[in-house]
C-alpha positions as CSV (number, residue, x, y, z in Angstrom):
1,S,-13.1,20.1,-10.7
2,G,-12.6,16.7,-12.3
3,E,-15.9,17.1,-14.1
4,S,-14.7,20.5,-15.5
5,E,-11.7,18.7,-16.9
6,G,-14.0,16.4,-18.8
7,Y,-14.1,13.4,-16.5
8,P,-17.3,11.8,-15.2
9,I,-18.4,11.6,-11.6
10,V,-18.4,8.0,-10.5
11,R,-20.9,6.7,-7.9
12,D,-19.3,3.3,-7.3
13,Y,-15.7,2.9,-8.3
14,N,-15.6,-0.9,-7.5
15,V,-17.3,-1.7,-10.8
16,G,-15.5,-2.0,-14.1
17,N,-12.5,-0.2,-15.5
18,V,-13.2,3.1,-13.7
19,T,-12.1,6.4,-15.0
20,G,-13.4,9.5,-13.3
21,F,-13.7,11.3,-9.9
22,F,-15.4,10.1,-6.8
23,S,-15.7,10.4,-3.0
24,T,-13.5,8.0,-1.1
25,Q,-15.2,5.0,0.4
26,L,-14.1,4.2,3.9
27,N,-14.2,1.3,6.5
28,I,-16.1,3.3,9.1
29,K,-19.0,2.3,11.4
30,N,-20.6,4.6,13.9
31,G,-17.9,7.2,13.3
32,R,-15.0,4.7,14.1
33,R,-12.6,2.9,11.9
34,F,-14.0,-0.6,11.3
35,S,-11.0,-2.7,10.6
36,T,-10.8,-6.3,9.3
37,A,-9.9,-7.4,12.8
38,K,-13.2,-5.9,14.1
39,S,-15.3,-7.3,11.3
40,F,-13.8,-10.8,10.9
41,L,-12.0,-11.7,14.2
42,Q,-13.9,-10.0,17.0
43,P,-17.2,-11.8,16.3
44,I,-15.5,-15.3,16.6
45,L,-12.9,-14.7,19.4
46,G,-14.7,-17.2,21.6
47,Q,-14.6,-20.1,19.2
48,N,-12.5,-23.1,20.4
49,N,-10.9,-23.6,17.0
50,L,-9.2,-20.1,17.0
51,S,-6.2,-19.1,19.0
52,I,-4.6,-15.6,18.5
53,L,-1.1,-15.0,19.9
54,T,0.4,-11.5,20.0
55,E,4.1,-10.7,20.5
56,A,5.0,-13.9,18.5
57,L,7.7,-14.0,15.9
58,V,7.6,-16.9,13.4
59,S,11.2,-17.8,12.6
60,R,10.8,-20.5,10.0
61,L,8.4,-23.0,8.5
62,L,8.9,-26.7,9.3
63,M,9.5,-28.4,6.0
64,S,9.7,-32.1,5.2
65,T,12.7,-33.3,3.1
66,G,10.8,-35.8,0.8
67,Y,10.8,-35.8,-3.0
68,I,8.1,-33.1,-2.9
69,P,8.7,-30.8,0.0
70,R,5.8,-30.3,2.4
71,A,5.1,-27.5,4.9
72,E,4.4,-29.3,8.2
73,G,4.2,-26.5,10.7
74,V,5.9,-23.4,12.0
75,V,8.5,-22.5,14.6
76,F,7.9,-19.2,16.5
77,T,9.3,-17.4,19.5
78,R,7.2,-15.7,22.2
79,Y,8.7,-13.9,25.2
80,A,12.1,-15.6,24.5
81,V,10.6,-19.1,24.5
82,E,10.6,-21.1,21.2
83,Y,7.6,-23.1,20.2
84,T,6.8,-25.6,17.4
85,V,3.3,-25.9,16.0
86,R,2.5,-28.7,13.5
87,A,-0.3,-28.4,10.9
88,R,-2.7,-31.2,10.3
89,K,-3.7,-29.9,6.8
90,E,-1.7,-26.9,5.6
91,V,0.2,-23.8,6.6
92,I,-1.1,-20.4,5.5
93,V,1.4,-17.5,5.3
94,S,-0.2,-14.1,5.6
95,C,2.6,-11.8,6.7
96,G,2.3,-9.1,4.1
97,V,4.3,-7.9,1.2
98,V,7.5,-7.8,3.2
99,G,7.0,-10.4,5.9
100,S,5.7,-13.3,3.6
101,P,8.8,-13.3,1.3
102,K,11.0,-12.9,4.4
103,L,9.5,-16.0,6.0
104,L,9.6,-18.1,2.8
105,M,13.3,-17.3,2.2
106,L,14.2,-18.0,5.8
107,S,12.6,-21.4,5.2
108,G,14.5,-22.2,2.0
109,I,11.9,-21.0,-0.5
110,G,13.2,-18.2,-2.7
111,P,15.9,-17.2,-5.2
112,G,18.5,-20.0,-5.0
113,H,21.6,-17.9,-5.5
114,H,20.5,-15.5,-2.7
115,L,19.7,-18.2,-0.3
116,E,23.0,-20.0,-1.0
117,Q,24.9,-16.8,-0.3
118,L,23.4,-16.9,3.2
119,G,24.0,-20.6,3.7
120,I,20.3,-21.5,3.6
121,H,19.4,-24.9,2.2
122,V,17.3,-24.3,-1.0
123,I,14.0,-26.2,-0.9
124,A,12.3,-24.4,-3.8
125,D,14.1,-22.1,-6.1
126,L,11.4,-19.4,-6.7
127,P,11.5,-15.7,-7.5
128,V,10.3,-14.7,-4.0
129,G,10.6,-11.0,-3.3
130,Q,11.5,-10.0,-6.9
131,N,8.5,-8.2,-8.2
132,M,7.6,-5.5,-5.6
133,Q,5.3,-2.9,-7.0
134,S,4.1,0.2,-5.2
135,H,1.6,3.0,-5.6
136,V,3.9,6.1,-5.2
137,G,3.6,9.8,-5.8
138,T,4.7,13.1,-4.6
139,G,3.4,15.5,-1.9
140,E,4.6,18.6,-3.7
141,V,1.2,19.8,-5.1
142,V,0.0,21.8,-2.1
143,F,-2.6,24.6,-1.9
144,T,-3.5,26.9,0.9
145,L,-7.1,28.1,1.5
146,D,-8.6,31.4,2.6
147,K,-11.7,29.7,4.0
148,P,-11.7,27.3,7.0
149,V,-13.0,24.2,5.1
150,S,-10.0,21.8,5.4
151,F,-9.2,19.1,8.0
152,N,-6.9,21.1,10.3
153,P,-6.9,19.5,13.7
154,F,-5.7,22.7,15.5
155,H,-8.8,24.4,14.3
156,L,-11.2,21.5,14.7
157,F,-10.1,20.7,18.3
158,S,-10.6,24.4,19.2
159,N,-14.4,23.8,18.8
160,P,-15.8,21.6,21.6
161,A,-18.8,20.8,19.5
162,N,-16.6,18.7,17.2
163,V,-15.3,16.6,20.1
164,E,-18.8,16.1,21.4
165,A,-20.0,15.1,17.9
166,Y,-17.3,12.5,17.7
167,I,-18.2,10.9,21.0
168,K,-21.7,10.5,19.5
169,G,-20.3,9.0,16.3
170,G,-20.5,12.0,14.0
171,G,-18.7,15.3,13.1
172,P,-15.5,16.0,11.3
173,F,-13.4,13.5,13.4
174,A,-15.7,10.7,12.4
175,V,-14.4,10.8,8.8
176,T,-10.9,11.1,7.2
177,P,-9.1,13.9,5.5
178,H,-8.7,11.6,2.4
179,E,-11.9,13.0,0.9
180,A,-11.9,12.2,-2.8
181,K,-9.9,11.0,-5.7
182,G,-9.8,10.5,-9.4
183,T,-8.3,8.0,-11.7
184,Y,-7.5,8.5,-15.4
185,R,-5.1,7.5,-18.2
186,T,-2.3,9.8,-19.2
187,G,-2.0,8.0,-22.5
188,L,1.8,7.7,-22.1
189,D,1.8,3.9,-21.9
190,P,0.1,2.4,-24.9
191,S,0.5,-1.2,-23.6
192,T,-2.4,-0.9,-21.1
193,S,-6.1,0.0,-21.1
194,W,-6.6,0.8,-17.5
195,P,-6.0,4.1,-15.6
196,D,-2.3,4.7,-14.8
197,V,-2.7,7.6,-12.4
198,E,-4.8,8.6,-9.4
199,V,-5.1,12.0,-7.8
200,N,-6.0,12.1,-4.1
201,L,-7.6,15.1,-2.4
202,I,-6.1,15.2,1.2
203,S,-7.6,18.1,3.0
204,L,-4.6,18.9,5.2
205,T,-1.1,20.1,4.5
206,P,2.4,18.5,4.8
207,G,2.8,20.9,7.8
208,L,1.1,18.1,9.8
209,M,3.0,15.2,8.2
210,E,6.6,15.4,9.6
211,Q,6.5,12.0,11.2
212,A,4.0,10.4,8.9
213,Q,6.3,11.1,5.9
214,N,9.5,10.6,7.8
215,M,10.8,14.1,6.9
216,N,14.1,15.4,8.3
217,Q,14.1,19.0,9.6
218,Q,15.6,20.3,6.4
219,M,12.8,18.9,4.3
220,F,10.1,19.8,6.9
221,S,11.3,23.5,7.1
222,K,9.4,24.1,3.8
223,W,6.1,22.9,5.2
224,Q,6.3,23.8,8.9
225,P,4.7,27.3,8.3
226,L,1.6,25.5,7.1
227,A,0.9,23.5,10.3
228,R,-1.9,25.8,11.4
229,T,-3.0,26.9,8.0
230,H,-6.0,25.6,6.1
231,G,-5.1,23.9,2.9
232,F,-4.9,20.6,1.0
233,I,-2.7,18.3,-1.0
234,L,-3.6,17.0,-4.5
235,L,-1.5,13.9,-4.4
236,P,-0.8,12.4,-7.8
237,A,0.4,8.8,-7.7
238,L,1.3,6.0,-10.1
239,L,-1.2,3.2,-10.3
240,H,0.9,0.8,-12.5
241,P,4.5,1.7,-12.1
242,K,7.0,0.0,-14.4
243,S,9.7,0.1,-11.8
244,R,10.2,-3.1,-9.6
245,G,11.6,-3.3,-6.1
246,T,13.0,-6.3,-4.2
247,I,12.8,-7.8,-0.7
248,K,16.0,-9.6,0.4
249,L,17.3,-11.1,3.6
250,R,20.0,-9.3,5.5
251,S,20.9,-12.5,7.4
252,T,19.5,-15.8,8.6
253,N,18.5,-14.2,11.9
254,P,14.6,-13.9,11.9
255,S,14.9,-10.8,14.1
256,D,16.8,-8.9,11.5
257,Q,14.7,-6.7,9.3
258,P,14.9,-7.6,5.6
259,E,16.5,-5.3,3.0
260,I,13.7,-3.4,1.2
261,N,14.7,-1.8,-2.1
262,A,11.6,0.0,-3.3
263,N,13.4,1.1,-6.5
264,Y,10.9,4.0,-7.1
265,F,11.2,5.8,-10.4
266,D,13.9,3.4,-11.8
267,D,12.0,3.3,-15.1
268,P,12.0,6.7,-17.0
269,L,8.3,6.2,-18.0
270,D,7.3,6.4,-14.3
271,V,9.0,9.8,-14.0
272,K,7.4,11.0,-17.2
273,T,4.0,9.8,-16.1
274,L,4.2,11.4,-12.7
275,I,5.3,14.7,-14.0
276,S,2.3,14.7,-16.3
277,A,0.1,13.9,-13.3
278,V,1.7,16.8,-11.3
279,K,0.7,19.2,-14.0
280,F,-2.8,17.8,-14.1
281,A,-3.1,18.1,-10.3
282,L,-2.0,21.8,-10.6
283,A,-4.6,22.5,-13.1
284,L,-7.3,20.9,-10.9
285,G,-6.2,23.0,-7.9
286,N,-6.2,26.2,-9.9
287,S,-9.7,25.6,-11.2
288,E,-12.7,27.8,-10.3
289,N,-14.2,25.1,-8.1
290,F,-11.2,25.4,-5.7
291,K,-10.6,29.1,-6.2
292,K,-14.0,29.9,-4.6
293,F,-12.5,28.7,-1.3
294,G,-9.5,30.9,-1.8
295,A,-7.1,28.1,-3.1
296,K,-3.6,29.3,-3.9
297,F,-0.7,27.1,-4.9
298,Y,2.0,27.1,-2.1
299,N,4.7,28.7,-4.3
300,Q,7.8,27.8,-2.3
301,P,10.5,26.1,-4.4
302,L,12.1,23.0,-2.9
303,E,15.6,24.1,-1.9
304,F,17.1,20.8,-3.1
305,C,16.0,21.6,-6.6
306,V,16.7,25.3,-7.1
307,E,19.4,24.6,-9.7
308,H,16.6,23.7,-12.1
309,K,14.3,26.1,-13.9
310,L,11.4,26.6,-11.6
311,Y,8.5,24.2,-12.3
312,S,10.2,22.8,-15.4
313,D,10.1,19.0,-16.0
314,A,13.7,18.8,-14.6
315,Y,12.5,20.6,-11.5
316,W,9.5,18.4,-11.0
317,E,11.6,15.2,-11.5
318,C,14.0,16.5,-8.8
319,A,11.0,17.4,-6.5
320,I,9.4,14.0,-7.1
321,R,12.6,12.2,-6.0
322,Y,13.0,14.4,-2.9
323,F,9.4,14.5,-1.6
324,T,8.4,11.0,-2.6
325,F,5.1,10.0,-1.1
326,P,4.5,6.3,-0.9
327,L,0.8,5.2,-0.4
328,Y,1.8,2.0,1.5
329,H,0.0,-0.1,-1.2
330,D,3.0,-2.4,-1.8
331,A,2.3,-5.7,-3.4
332,C,3.4,-8.5,-5.8
333,T,6.4,-10.0,-4.0
334,C,5.0,-13.6,-4.2
335,P,3.0,-13.3,-7.4
336,M,0.4,-15.6,-8.7
337,G,0.8,-17.4,-12.0
338,P,1.0,-20.8,-13.7
339,L,4.0,-23.1,-13.2
340,S,5.3,-22.2,-16.6
341,D,5.6,-18.5,-15.6
342,K,9.1,-18.0,-14.4
343,T,8.1,-14.9,-12.4
344,A,5.4,-16.8,-10.4
345,V,5.6,-18.0,-6.8
346,V,2.1,-19.3,-6.2
347,S,-0.6,-20.9,-8.3
348,S,-4.1,-19.6,-9.0
349,R,-5.2,-21.2,-5.8
350,L,-2.4,-19.4,-3.9
351,Q,-0.4,-22.6,-3.3
352,V,3.4,-22.3,-3.4
353,H,4.8,-23.9,-6.5
354,G,6.9,-27.0,-5.9
355,V,5.8,-27.3,-2.3
356,T,2.7,-29.0,-0.8
357,G,0.7,-27.9,2.2
358,L,1.6,-24.2,1.9
359,R,-0.4,-21.2,0.8
360,V,0.3,-17.4,0.7
361,V,-2.7,-15.2,1.3
362,D,-2.0,-11.4,1.2
363,A,-1.2,-8.6,-1.1
364,S,2.1,-10.2,-2.1
365,V,0.2,-12.7,-4.4
366,M,-1.0,-10.0,-6.8
367,P,0.9,-10.4,-10.1
368,E,0.1,-6.7,-10.9
369,L,-1.0,-3.9,-8.7
370,V,-4.7,-3.1,-8.8
371,S,-5.9,0.3,-10.1
372,G,-6.7,1.7,-6.7
373,N,-6.2,1.2,-3.0
374,T,-5.3,-2.3,-2.0
375,N,-7.4,-2.8,1.1
376,A,-10.6,-4.1,-0.5
377,A,-8.5,-6.3,-2.9
378,C,-6.8,-7.8,0.1
379,V,-10.1,-8.6,1.7
380,M,-11.2,-10.2,-1.5
381,I,-8.0,-12.3,-1.6
382,G,-8.7,-13.5,1.9
383,E,-12.3,-14.4,1.1
384,K,-11.3,-16.2,-2.1
385,A,-8.6,-18.2,-0.2
386,S,-11.2,-19.2,2.3
387,D,-13.3,-20.7,-0.5
388,F,-10.3,-22.5,-1.9
389,I,-9.4,-24.0,1.5
390,K,-12.9,-25.2,2.1
391,E,-13.1,-26.7,-1.3
392,D,-9.7,-28.5,-1.1
393,W,-10.5,-30.0,2.3
394,N,-14.2,-30.6,1.8
395,I,-15.2,-28.3,4.6
396,E,-18.8,-27.5,4.8
397,T,-20.0,-24.3,6.5
């Protein structure tokens, strides 16, 4: 369908500034999810220089109070007992886009005015948690199918051969319903040259996503009839949103969850771009390539938006804001940049500005979101950080 709209079929979307359509690449080995824990940690669990503690909550970093602050270790709690661990070389924070800014701020590294409001001594006044960016779209572009070709677990589990195939490492359960995607430029943002939208083919319906998308019963009532129906979502999402979210502390208690303000669609261009992407996804779903499987748009207006003319731009803006579909690709809350960049938190070697002995290594260091899923980029960040650490400490491997 993407090819019929004039876009190329891409064989490897990890190369260059990719525009086109492609099958989704997956971390799967022998029909099972092959996570970074399985690939990086499991092979070295027996090494005497590695200790992994679960059920541990880091409450703060140990910071020196000299002229140039230094991270000297961490304080953490495990099973109601507090422990202190000191670092001989440096501390690496890898708590994710929410957890890393939370820990830094609890330790006195963050926006000075915010920390002062909570009575936290400011060690480094940096814009921590101020640049959150998220791939976000809408789940409203849904089609039903006449032919049984989608990933509906009710139908798949009814065939014992599928379960047997999975046990042997094959069959439909050895893959994912996230089958394919395409990236392209809408042309609405002249300031960039990279794709600004992706469309994801998810071969099941929102009738199976009540909990995954945190729907209340009123919202889910539209989709519930599709639970046992074959169908798919064409999920359009923003790759480079203009809107920016924030992470802030609620209190000085490490057990309290931080305040997450995703701030989706705050910038009008984000809304305009996603409406354009919705229309493109509708055109894809109505193409002959999908129609040969009996694809039909699920023509059930969202009850929250019935005051708008059906499928007008105003209707789609309303629907986008009600059935917002985050892709969990959040990033950029401790962005990388030179010391002269007032939006930057870490250097190009991922070291926190104004502090020694401290690095951040996760998706939060991205200054801008990548034009695709963040998993591979995070693995790259980890690999690059490993090289930096070995270079800085003259470690040979």
